[in-house]
C-alpha positions in Angstrom: 0.0 0.0 0.0 1.1 3.5 -0.8 1.1 5.5 2.4 0.9 8.8 0.5 -1.9 8.0 -1.9 -4.7 9.2 0.4 -2.9 12.5 1.4 -3.7 15.8 -0.3 -0.9 18.1 -1.4 -1.1 20.1 1.8 -0.5 17.0 3.9 2.3 15.8 1.7 4.0 19.1 1.9 3.7 19.0 5.7 5.5 15.7 5.8 8.5 17.2 3.9 8.5 20.3 6.1 8.5 18.2 9.3 11.4 16.1 7.9 9.4 12.8 8.0 9.9 12.3 4.2 11.7 13.9 1.4 10.2 15.5 -1.7 12.0 12.8 -3.8 10.3 10.1 -1.8 6.9 11.7 -2.5 7.7 12.0 -6.2 8.9 8.4 -6.6 5.7 7.2 -5.0 3.6 9.3 -7.4 5.6 7.9 -10.4 4.9 4.4 -9.2 1.2 5.2 -8.9 1.2 6.6 -12.4 2.9 3.5 -13.8 0.3 1.4 -12.1 -2.9 3.1 -13.3 -2.0 5.3 -16.2 -2.0 2.4 -18.7 -5.7 1.8 -17.6 -6.9 5.4 -18.0 -4.4 7.3 -20.3 -4.4 10.4 -18.2 -0.7 11.3 -18.6 0.5 11.7 -22.1 4.0 13.1 -21.5 6.0 11.8 -18.5 8.6 14.2 -17.2 10.2 12.1 -14.6 13.8 13.3 -14.9 12.8 16.9 -14.9 10.7 16.4 -11.8 13.5 14.5 -10.1 15.7 17.5 -10.5 13.0 19.8 -9.1 12.3 17.5 -6.2 16.0 17.1 -5.4 16.3 20.8 -5.1 13.0 21.5 -3.4 13.0 23.8 -0.5 10.8 23.0 2.6 10.2 26.7 2.9 8.0 26.8 -0.2 4.3 26.3 0.0 4.3 22.7 -1.4 7.9 21.7 -0.6 8.4 19.6 -3.7 5.1 17.7 -3.7 4.3 16.0 -7.1 2.1 17.7 -9.6 0.7 17.4 -13.2 -0.1 20.1 -15.7 -2.5 20.1 -18.7 -0.8 20.1 -22.1 -2.3 23.3 -23.3 -1.7 26.9 -22.0 0.6 26.1 -19.1 3.9 26.2 -21.0 7.1 24.7 -19.6 10.4 26.0 -21.2 11.9 23.4 -23.5 9.0 21.0 -23.2 6.5 20.5 -26.0 3.0 21.9 -25.6 0.9 19.9 -28.0 -2.6 21.1 -27.5 -3.4 17.4 -28.4 -3.2 18.4 -32.1 -1.2 17.0 -34.9 -0.4 20.6 -36.1 1.0 21.7 -32.8 2.5 18.5 -31.4 6.1 19.7 -32.0 5.7 23.2 -30.6 8.3 23.8 -27.9 8.0 27.0 -26.0 11.3 28.7 -24.9 9.9 30.1 -21.7 7.6 29.1 -18.8 4.1 30.6 -18.7 3.5 32.9 -15.7 1.4 30.3 -14.1 4.1 27.6 -14.5 6.6 30.0 -13.0 4.4 30.4 -10.0 3.9 26.6 -9.7 7.7 26.2 -9.6 8.0 29.0 -7.0 5.4 27.3 -4.9 7.7 24.2 -4.8 5.7 21.8 -7.0 7.5 19.1 -8.9 5.8 18.6 -12.2 6.3 15.0 -13.4 4.0 14.9 -16.4 1.5 16.6 -18.7 -2.1 15.5 -19.0 -4.4 14.7 -21.9 -7.1 16.9 -23.3 -9.3 17.2 -26.4 -7.7 19.0 -29.4 -7.3 22.7 -28.6 -9.6 22.2 -25.5 -12.8 22.8 -27.6 -14.9 19.9 -26.3 -16.4 18.6 -23.1 -14.6 15.3 -23.4 -11.0 14.0 -23.7 -10.8 11.8 -26.8 -8.1 13.3 -29.0 -7.0 11.6 -32.2 -3.3 12.3 -31.3 -3.2 10.6 -27.9 -6.4 8.5 -27.7 -9.2 8.7 -25.1 -8.7 9.3 -21.4 -11.0 6.8 -19.6 -13.1 7.6 -16.6 -11.8 5.6 -13.5 -15.4 5.2 -12.3 -16.4 3.5 -15.6 -14.0 3.1 -18.4 -16.8 3.1 -21.0 -17.5 6.7 -20.0 -15.9 10.0 -20.7 -13.7 11.6 -18.0 -15.0 15.0 -19.2 -13.0 17.7 -20.9 -11.2 19.5 -21.8 -9.2 18.8 -18.6 -10.1 15.2 -18.6 -6.6 13.9 -18.2 -6.3 15.9 -15.0 -9.6 14.7 -13.8 -8.8 11.0 -14.4 -5.3 11.4 -12.8 -6.7 12.9 -9.6 -9.6 10.5 -9.4 -7.4 7.5 -9.9 -5.1 8.6 -7.1 -2.0 9.4 -9.1 -1.9 12.9 -7.6 -4.3 14.7 -5.2 -4.5 17.8 -7.4 -3.7 18.7 -11.0 -3.7 21.8 -13.2 -6.6 22.4 -15.6 -8.1 25.2 -17.7 -11.7 26.3 -18.1 -13.2 28.2 -21.1 -16.7 26.7 -21.0 -16.5 24.5 -18.0 -13.3 22.5 -18.6 -12.4 22.3 -14.9 -15.9 21.8 -13.6 -16.9 19.3 -16.3 -14.2 16.7 -15.4 -14.7 17.5 -11.8 -18.3 16.4 -12.1 -17.5 13.4 -14.3 -14.7 12.2 -12.0 -16.1 13.0 -8.5 -13.7 15.8 -7.7 -13.7 19.4 -6.5 -13.1 21.9 -9.2 -13.2 25.7 -9.0 -13.0 28.2 -11.9 -11.8 31.5 -10.5 -13.0 35.0 -11.3 -11.8 36.5 -14.6 -8.3 37.9 -14.1 -7.6 36.0 -10.9 -4.8 33.9 -12.5 -2.7 35.3 -15.3 -2.6 33.7 -18.8 0.5 35.6 -19.6 2.8 36.1 -21.2 1.4 34.3 -24.3 -2.3 35.0 -23.8 -4.2 38.0 -22.6 -7.7 38.1 -24.0 -8.4 34.5 -24.9 -11.7 34.8 -26.8 -13.5 37.5 -24.9 -11.9 36.7 -21.5 -13.7 33.4 -21.1 -10.6 31.2 -20.3 -9.5 30.7 -16.7 -6.9 28.3 -15.2 -6.7 26.6 -11.9 -6.9 23.0 -10.6 -9.0 19.9 -10.0 -8.5 18.5 -6.5 -9.7 15.9 -4.0 -9.9 18.5 -1.2 -11.1 22.0 -0.9 -8.0 23.2 1.1 -5.7 22.1 -1.7 -7.7 24.2 -4.2 -7.6 27.2 -1.8 -3.8 26.8 -1.1 -3.0 26.5 -4.8 -5.0 29.6 -5.6 -3.2 31.5 -2.9 0.1 30.5 -4.4 -0.8 31.5 -8.0 -3.3 34.3 -7.9 -2.5 37.8 -9.2 -2.0 39.5 -12.5 1.3 40.0 -14.3 2.2 43.4 -15.8 0.1 44.2 -18.9 -2.7 41.7 -18.3 -6.0 43.0 -19.8 -8.1 41.7 -16.9 -7.3 41.7 -13.2 -9.3 40.6 -10.2 -8.8 42.6 -7.0 -6.8 40.7 -4.3 -8.9 39.0 -1.7 -9.2 40.5 1.8 -7.6 37.4 3.4 -5.8 34.3 2.1 -8.2 31.6 0.9 -6.7 29.0 3.2 -7.3 31.4 6.1 -10.9 31.8 5.0 -11.5 28.1 5.5 -11.0 28.5 9.2 -14.5 29.9 9.6 -17.9 28.8 8.3 -19.8 31.0 5.9 -22.5 33.3 7.2 -26.1 32.3 6.5 -26.2 32.5 2.7 -29.1 33.2 0.4 -28.9 30.7 -2.4 -30.8 30.7 -5.7 -31.8 27.2 -6.9 -32.2 26.5 -10.6 -32.7 22.9 -11.9 -34.1 23.6 -15.4 -31.8 24.4 -18.3 -31.7 28.1 -19.2 -31.0 27.0 -22.8 -34.2 24.9 -23.0 -32.3 21.6 -23.2 -33.1 18.3 -21.4 -31.6 17.8 -17.9 -31.0 14.2 -16.7 -33.1 13.3 -13.7 -30.0 12.2 -11.8 -28.5 15.7 -12.2 -31.7 17.3 -10.9 -32.0 14.9 -8.0 -28.3 15.6 -7.0 -29.0 19.4 -7.1 -32.2 19.1 -5.0 -30.4 16.9 -2.5 -27.6 19.5 -2.3 -30.1 22.3 -1.8 -31.7 20.3 1.1 -28.2 19.8 2.6 -27.6 23.6 2.4 -30.8 24.2 4.2 -29.9 21.8 6.9 -26.7 23.8 7.4 -28.7 26.9 8.0 -28.8 28.6 4.6 -31.8 29.9 2.8 -32.6 28.3 -0.6 -35.0 30.0 -3.0 -36.0 28.7 -6.4 -35.0 31.4 -8.9 -33.3 31.9 -12.2 -31.9 34.8 -14.3 -34.0 35.7 -17.3 -32.2 35.0 -20.5 -33.3 34.6 -24.1 -32.5 30.9 -24.6 -32.7 30.8 -28.4 -30.6 33.9 -28.9 -28.0 32.7 -26.4 -27.7 29.3 -28.2 -27.4 31.0 -31.6 -24.8 33.6 -30.5 -22.9 31.0 -28.5 -22.5 28.7 -31.4 -20.8 31.5 -33.3 -18.8 32.6 -30.3 -17.5 29.2 -29.5 -16.4 28.7 -33.1 -13.9 31.5 -32.6 -11.9 29.4 -30.1 -10.6 27.0 -32.8 -10.7 29.7 -35.5 -8.4 32.0 -33.4 -6.0 29.1 -32.6 -5.7 28.0 -36.2 -5.4 31.5 -37.6 -2.7 32.5 -35.1 -0.7 29.4 -35.9 -1.1 29.9 -39.7 0.2 33.5 -39.3 3.2 32.4 -37.3 4.1 29.9 -40.1 3.1 32.1 -43.0 0.8 29.6 -44.5 -3.0 29.8 -45.3 -5.2 29.1 -42.3 -7.3 26.8 -44.5 -4.3 24.6 -45.1 -3.9 24.0 -41.3 -7.6 23.7 -40.8 -7.6 20.7 -43.2 -5.3 18.8 -40.8 -7.3 19.2 -37.5 -10.0 17.0 -36.1 -13.5 17.0 -37.7 -15.1 19.1 -34.9 -12.5 21.8 -35.1 -12.8 21.8 -38.9 -16.5 22.5 -38.3 -15.7 25.3 -35.8 -13.2 26.8 -38.2 -15.7 26.7 -41.1 -18.3 28.5 -38.9 -15.7 31.0 -37.5 -14.3 31.9 -40.9 -17.6 33.2 -42.0 -17.9 35.6 -39.0 -16.7 39.2 -39.6 -14.8 41.2 -37.0 -17.8 43.4 -36.6 -20.1 40.5 -36.0 -17.8 39.1 -33.4 -17.7 42.5 -31.6 -21.5 42.8 -31.7 -21.8 39.2 -30.3 -19.2 39.9 -27.6 -21.1 43.0 -26.5 -24.3 41.0 -26.3 -22.5 38.5 -24.0 -21.3 41.3 -21.9 -25.0 42.2 -21.4 -25.6 38.6 -20.4 -22.8 38.9 -17.9 -24.5 42.0 -16.4 -27.8 40.1 -16.2 -26.3 37.2 -14.3 -24.3 39.6 -12.1 -27.5 41.6 -11.3 -29.3 38.4 -10.5 -26.6 37.6 -8.0 -27.2 41.0 -6.4 -30.2 39.4 -4.7 -28.4 36.2 -3.8 -25.0 35.1 -2.5 -24.8 31.9 -4.5 -26.4 30.4 -7.6 -26.9 26.6 -7.3 -27.5 24.5 -10.4 -26.5 21.1 -11.7 -23.0 21.2 -13.0 -23.9 19.3 -16.2 -26.9 18.3 -18.2 -26.1 14.6 -17.7 -23.8 12.2 -15.9 -20.6 11.2 -17.7 -21.6 10.3 -21.3 -20.3 7.2 -23.1 -17.1 7.5 -25.1 -17.9 8.6 -28.7 -20.9 10.7 -27.7 -19.1 13.8 -29.0 -17.5 12.1 -32.1 -18.0 14.5 -35.0 -16.8 11.9 -37.5 -19.8 9.8 -36.6 -22.4 12.5 -35.7 -21.3 15.6 -37.6 -20.1 18.9 -36.3 -23.5 20.5 -36.0 -25.0 17.6 -34.0 -22.0 17.5 -31.7 -22.4 21.2 -31.1 -26.0 20.6 -30.1 -24.9 17.8 -27.7 -22.2 20.1 -26.4 -24.8 22.7 -25.5 -27.0 20.2 -23.8 -24.1 18.8 -21.7 -22.9 22.3 -20.8 -26.3 23.8 -20.1 -25.1 25.4 -16.9 -21.3 26.0 -17.0 -20.9 28.6 -19.8 -22.6 31.5 -18.0 -19.8 31.9 -15.4 -17.2 32.0 -18.2 -19.1 34.6 -20.2 -19.7 36.7 -17.0 -16.3 36.2 -15.5 -17.7 34.8 -12.2 -16.1 32.2 -9.9 -17.9 28.9 -10.1 -17.2 25.5 -8.6 -18.4 21.9 -9.0 -18.7 20.0 -5.8 -18.9 16.1 -5.7 -21.9 15.4 -3.4 -23.8 12.7 -5.3 -23.4 9.5 -7.2 -26.0 7.7 -9.4 -27.4 4.3 -8.6 -25.0 2.9 -11.1 -22.0 4.5 -9.3 -21.3 7.5 -11.5 -20.4 10.8 -9.9 -22.7 13.8 -10.4 -21.5 17.2 -9.5 -23.5 20.2 -8.3 -22.4 23.7 -9.3 -22.2 26.9 -7.2 -21.6 30.2 -8.9 -20.7 33.2 -6.8 -20.3 37.0 -7.2 -17.2 38.4 -9.0 -14.1 38.4 -6.7 -15.9 36.3 -4.0 -14.1 33.0 -4.2 -13.9 33.4 -0.4 -17.6 32.6 0.1 -17.4 29.7 -2.3 -14.4 28.1 -0.5 -16.1 28.6 2.9 -19.3 26.9 1.7 -17.4 24.1 0.0 -15.4 23.4 3.1 -18.7 23.3 5.1 -20.2 20.9 2.5 -17.1 18.7 2.5 -17.3 18.3 6.3 -21.1 17.6 6.2 -20.9 15.1 3.3 -17.2 14.0 2.9 -16.1 12.7 -0.5 -12.4 12.4 -0.6 -12.5 8.9 0.8 -14.7 7.7 -2.1 -12.6 5.6 -4.6 -13.4 4.6 -8.1 -12.8 1.0 -9.3 -9.5 2.1 -10.8 -7.4 3.6 -8.0 -3.7 3.6 -7.5 -3.7 1.5 -4.3 -6.6 -0.8 -5.3 
């Protein structure tokens, strides 16, 4: 049995700081766990063992995490001299010559990064089944998706390789795999973590980075270690009044929580997701909070129409930027990407700059609508997703076509995209499982710059209905 597998990052770091173990011992145990279970789930697609051994060997016990082992998603979080593939054939050989700002902060916090995790191509889908690396399997049921786009991170944490791993979230890509894999996942406020120096405004400011974790305190501690803008960032979030870990020391005040179980997009919501959310609402009431059924008023059809155009710009921007850097036609590169991203590029290429700006302004209005709605409530409680983890192939555009996959995407992500468009902090909390043993997350969205309330509520829920001891069938010590 691995004596470290059940410990979170905070506890692992404490062992190093006390002198009971070394960072190198923690790392070698994590590598053994990865070698045991990664062949079963395909979460890690680029091992970095020697690089991590060097980091762990030089780790200082005075840093926040004292050399504890960690994984990063193979997308925005660049490591100098290490390929960042974006899970795409056209970028698989891209080698950045510098660390991203977030990677620099992970290193400064004392984390030893020993691998990069799988994702869907360019991070544009809610599943992790890239052609380049193959599918990441869900440790709870290997016929199911681990979610996406940070599905490799979700599977790695759920399967016990590491207690926390980096992810990114442009439409729910931290919260989706958190829900699918039975983990805690928080998307911070817009501008809380810098995307620099390579990205500033990533498609209207919708992209955020942070982690998926087994415990709330690890998420809080990692956000304390990485928050804050770098010079020149187009968006910044004000610093919190107290550290997030410190906030966990006290329970939240009595909160007024808005409960919504119906899709604001007019799509079907699985009964298991509704039941999980209602059960969570009752739990919140038992903890002394007020829960009121309410929803912001949005035009579902307009949102769906505009969002399809808007989301198309994610792949279109990536392909166009890459084509410009290589001085080749964008259409040439678009012909080499996966079918769904070809579909997005075809849609995005027909959108004028003026249309994009008009759509973006409309979404800013949506953000103000949601923010105004939260003026009457402290928290907005919804299902995280429209369904439990779908079967692998559910989002296969080769089989179903791009337009149909986009429709399935919107049904699955019926609740996550609003926080991205509005720049609000939002978290998926693992409080329910289906009768068949699949995890189902519930989502809490807070006011801008109020991660503190979300963390306090999450810690209260974690104590009332603990989840970190739940293990999927595939787990590193099983």
